[in-house]
C-alpha positions in Angstrom: 31.7 12.6 -29.0 33.0 15.3 -26.6 33.6 14.7 -22.9 30.5 16.6 -21.8 28.2 14.6 -24.1 29.8 11.4 -23.0 29.2 12.3 -19.3 25.6 13.1 -19.9 25.1 9.8 -21.8 26.7 7.8 -19.0 24.7 9.5 -16.3 21.4 8.9 -18.1 22.3 5.3 -18.9 23.2 4.6 -15.3 20.0 6.1 -14.0 18.0 3.9 -16.3 19.8 0.9 -15.0 19.6 1.5 -11.2 16.0 2.8 -10.8 12.5 2.1 -11.9 10.5 4.6 -13.9 9.8 7.5 -11.6 7.0 8.1 -9.2 3.4 7.1 -9.3 1.4 6.0 -6.2 0.9 3.6 -3.3 -1.5 2.8 -0.4 -0.9 4.9 2.7 -4.0 4.0 4.8 -4.0 1.3 6.1 -0.3 1.5 5.6 1.0 -0.8 2.9 4.3 -2.6 3.3 6.0 0.1 1.3 4.4 2.7 3.6 5.7 0.9 6.7 9.1 0.8 5.1 9.1 4.6 4.3 7.7 5.7 7.7 9.2 3.2 10.1 12.5 2.1 8.5 11.7 -1.6 8.6 15.0 -3.4 8.8 15.9 -5.1 5.5 13.0 -3.6 3.5 15.4 -2.4 0.8 15.2 0.4 -1.7 11.4 0.7 -1.6 11.9 3.0 1.4 13.0 5.6 -1.1 10.5 4.7 -3.8 7.3 3.5 -2.2 5.3 4.9 -5.1 7.2 3.0 -7.7 6.0 -0.6 -7.2 5.0 -1.0 -10.8 5.0 -4.2 -12.9 2.9 -5.9 -15.6 -0.7 -6.5 -15.0 -2.2 -9.7 -13.5 0.3 -10.6 -10.7 -0.7 -11.5 -7.1 2.7 -10.9 -5.7 3.3 -7.9 -3.5 5.9 -6.4 -5.8 4.0 -7.5 -8.9 6.6 -10.2 -9.5 8.8 -7.6 -11.1 12.5 -7.3 -10.8 12.3 -4.4 -8.3 11.6 -4.5 -4.6 11.7 -8.3 -3.9 11.6 -7.6 -0.2 7.9 -6.8 -0.5 7.1 -10.5 -1.0 9.4 -11.8 1.8 6.6 -12.8 4.2 9.0 -13.3 7.1 10.1 -9.7 6.9 6.6 -8.4 7.4 5.3 -10.8 10.1 5.5 -8.2 12.9 4.3 -5.2 10.9 0.6 -4.9 10.5 -2.3 -2.6 11.2 -5.2 -3.3 13.6 -8.5 -2.2 11.9 -12.0 -1.9 13.2 -14.5 -2.3 10.3 -17.6 -0.1 10.1 -20.5 -1.9 8.2 -17.9 -4.6 7.3 -15.7 -2.2 5.3 -12.6 -0.1 5.8 -11.3 2.8 3.8 -8.2 2.4 1.6 -6.3 5.6 0.7 -4.0 5.8 -2.3 -1.5 8.7 -2.5 -0.7 9.3 -6.2 2.5 11.2 -6.8 1.9 11.1 -10.6 -1.7 10.2 -11.5 -2.4 8.2 -14.6 -5.5 7.4 -16.6 -7.0 4.4 -14.8 -8.9 1.3 -15.9 -9.8 0.2 -12.4 -8.8 -0.5 -8.8 -8.9 -4.1 -7.4 -8.6 -5.5 -3.9 -7.9 -9.2 -3.1 -7.5 -11.1 0.2 -5.1 -13.9 0.4 -6.6 -17.2 1.5 -5.4 -20.9 1.6 -7.4 -21.4 -1.6 -5.8 -18.5 -3.4 -6.7 -14.8 -3.7 -10.3 -13.8 -3.4 -11.6 -10.6 -4.8 -13.0 -8.2 -2.2 -13.9 -5.3 -4.5 -13.3 -3.7 -7.9 -13.8 0.0 -8.7 -14.1 1.0 -12.4 -12.7 4.3 -13.7 -13.0 3.7 -17.4 -9.9 5.7 -18.3 -10.5 8.7 -16.0 -7.7 10.6 -14.5 -7.9 10.2 -10.7 -7.1 13.0 -8.1 -3.9 12.9 -6.1 -5.7 11.2 -3.2 -8.1 8.4 -3.8 -10.2 6.8 -0.9 -12.3 3.7 -1.5 -14.5 1.8 1.0 -13.4 -1.9 0.7 -15.8 -4.5 2.0 -14.3 -7.3 4.0 -17.0 -10.0 3.5 -16.8 -11.2 7.1 -13.1 -11.9 7.2 -11.4 -11.4 10.6 -8.0 -11.7 12.2 -4.7 -11.4 10.5 -5.0 -11.0 6.7 -3.0 -9.7 3.8 -4.9 -7.6 1.2 -3.4 -6.9 -2.2 -4.4 -3.6 -3.8 -3.9 -3.2 -7.6 -4.2 0.1 -9.5 -4.5 -0.9 -13.2 -3.4 1.8 -15.6 -5.6 2.5 -18.6 -3.0 3.3 -21.4 -0.1 1.0 -20.4 0.3 -2.7 -19.7 1.3 -2.0 -16.1 -0.2 -2.0 -12.6 0.8 -0.5 -9.3 0.8 -3.0 -6.4 0.5 -2.6 -2.7 0.1 -5.3 0.0 -1.6 -4.3 3.2 -1.2 -6.5 6.3 -4.1 -6.1 8.8 -5.6 -7.5 11.9 -9.4 -7.2 11.4 -11.0 -6.8 14.8 -14.7 -7.3 15.2 -16.7 -5.7 18.0 -16.6 -8.8 20.2 -12.8 -9.0 20.0 -11.8 -5.3 20.5 -10.7 -5.6 24.1 -7.1 -4.7 24.6 -6.8 -2.2 21.7 -5.7 0.7 23.9 -3.4 3.6 23.0 -0.7 2.4 25.4 0.2 -0.3 22.8 0.8 2.5 20.3 3.0 4.3 22.8 5.0 1.1 23.3 5.5 1.0 19.6 6.8 4.6 19.6 3.8 6.0 17.7 2.3 8.2 20.3 -1.5 8.3 20.9 -4.1 6.5 18.8 -5.4 9.9 17.6 -2.0 11.0 16.4 -1.4 7.7 14.5 -4.9 8.0 12.9 -4.3 11.6 11.9 -1.0 10.6 10.3 -2.9 8.4 7.8 -6.2 10.4 7.8 -8.4 10.1 4.8 -9.3 13.3 3.1 -12.6 14.3 1.5 -12.3 12.3 -1.7 -15.1 9.8 -0.9 -14.2 8.9 2.7 -16.8 8.6 5.4 -14.3 9.2 8.2 -11.3 7.5 9.8 -11.1 4.0 11.3 -8.7 3.9 14.2 -5.6 2.0 13.3 -2.8 0.4 15.2 0.7 -0.5 14.4 1.6 -3.7 16.3 5.1 -4.9 17.0 6.1 -8.3 18.5 
């Protein structure tokens, strides 16, 4: 084997060892844990900052990293305690936006909320093997849940055994508890006005019925 061929072999081999399979998709609105890591440089959130779209693991897990060998920081609950989004449901639902960097044929999309009794399904959207667009927006019902919650979103791929995982930490604010959700809290968090934060994660026209104001909250 010549030196050039050996160099190519070593380079390819190392890339296979140190990184997951390239690029696919993640939840950007409300921002998932990997979106927070990418946008806000959460201390200690690890390599997912550079690969938020690559949280891929075998189907069926309820862990925020799919219980795979990559990105264990996503399931470290203490790391994410102070990073969540305040959401104001409309008709008891909020839009979830997926940004797909490499779309795949899709079986379905699933959403679960974590409870003391285990994960409860909020919604499932069937795609029957269709190829989704680069941006997917789905209205997810909240079934009356309120307060601080963690929602697990799963994008199940049609022609592989894998799923893409995203955990979204939210504070669900009902109309009677919305006092105090002013833009000055956003400014204190370094995010500017409520409008600018909303625009940053704005849903596009793939099925959205408009934005829900969101808020990043720091301790």
